[in-house]
C-alpha positions in Angstrom: 0.0 0.0 0.0 1.3 3.4 -0.9 1.7 6.0 1.8 1.0 9.6 0.7 2.0 12.4 3.0 2.3 16.1 3.1 3.7 17.7 6.3 4.5 21.3 7.1 7.6 22.1 9.3 8.5 25.6 10.6 12.0 26.9 9.8 13.9 28.4 12.8 14.1 32.2 12.8 17.2 33.5 10.9 17.9 30.2 9.2 16.6 31.1 5.7 20.1 31.3 4.2 21.0 27.9 5.7 17.8 26.5 4.1 19.0 28.0 0.7 22.2 26.1 1.2 20.4 22.9 2.2 18.1 22.9 -0.8 21.1 23.7 -3.1 23.0 20.8 -1.5 20.2 18.4 -2.3 19.9 19.8 -5.9 23.6 19.7 -6.5 23.8 16.1 -5.2 20.7 14.7 -6.8 22.3 11.6 -8.2 23.2 10.5 -4.6 19.9 11.7 -3.2 18.1 9.4 -5.6 20.2 6.5 -4.5 19.1 7.0 -0.9 15.4 7.2 -1.9 15.7 3.6 -3.2 16.4 2.2 0.2 13.5 4.2 1.7 11.1 2.9 -1.0 10.5 6.6 -1.6 8.9 6.9 -5.0 8.3 10.7 -4.9 9.7 13.2 -2.5 9.2 16.9 -3.0 10.2 19.8 -0.7 8.0 22.9 -1.0 8.9 26.3 0.6 6.5 28.9 1.9 6.9 32.4 3.5 3.8 33.3 5.3 3.0 35.9 8.0 6.7 36.6 8.7 7.5 32.9 9.1 9.1 30.3 6.8 7.8 26.8 6.3 9.0 23.7 4.4 6.5 21.1 3.3 7.5 17.5 2.6 5.3 15.8 0.0 6.0 12.1 -0.4 4.7 8.9 -1.9 6.3 5.9 -0.3 6.0 2.1 -0.5 6.0 -0.3 2.4 9.2 -1.7 4.0 11.6 1.2 3.4 14.2 2.2 5.9 13.8 5.4 7.9 16.2 8.2 6.9 17.3 8.4 10.5 18.6 4.8 10.1 20.7 5.6 7.0 24.5 5.9 7.2 24.7 7.3 3.6 26.7 10.5 3.7 23.8 12.4 1.9 21.4 11.4 4.6 23.8 12.3 7.4 24.3 15.8 6.0 20.6 16.1 5.2 19.7 15.4 8.9 22.4 17.8 10.1 20.8 20.5 8.0 17.4 19.4 9.4 18.7 19.9 13.0 20.1 23.4 12.1 17.0 24.6 10.3 13.8 22.9 11.5 12.1 24.4 14.6 11.4 21.4 16.9 9.2 23.5 19.2 6.6 23.8 16.3 4.4 20.8 16.0 4.6 19.5 12.4 1.3 19.9 10.6 0.1 16.8 8.8 -2.1 17.6 5.8 -4.7 14.8 5.1 -4.8 13.5 1.6 -8.4 13.8 0.4 -7.9 12.4 -3.1 -4.9 10.5 -4.4 -4.7 10.4 -8.2 -2.0 8.0 -9.5 -2.8 6.2 -12.7 -2.8 2.4 -12.3 0.1 2.0 -14.7 2.2 4.3 -12.5 1.1 2.5 -9.3 2.2 -0.8 -10.8 5.7 0.5 -11.4 5.8 1.8 -7.8 5.0 -1.6 -6.3 
């Protein structure tokens, strides 16, 4: 069964430039990023960015299959650095906001490839 999630996280005050660096790091190392997604059974992962009412938020949208490893369990250098950026940038005093999928539209031929 596919798991579809979209979660909003608040960025710590004053960390916008570090978020720029983080997202650039992921884009610059996409070949290795995609390797780590295989182990997580992560078929789609997208990070969205929002500035609203003086605060900054990052949204993680993902489509994941069952049985993948958690990013926190990975020893791959990309994931280690990714989690270090997370610790620097994500405000852990803000409760992450899970958005509830109301409709998931993935054509059957695409679902078959994901499974």
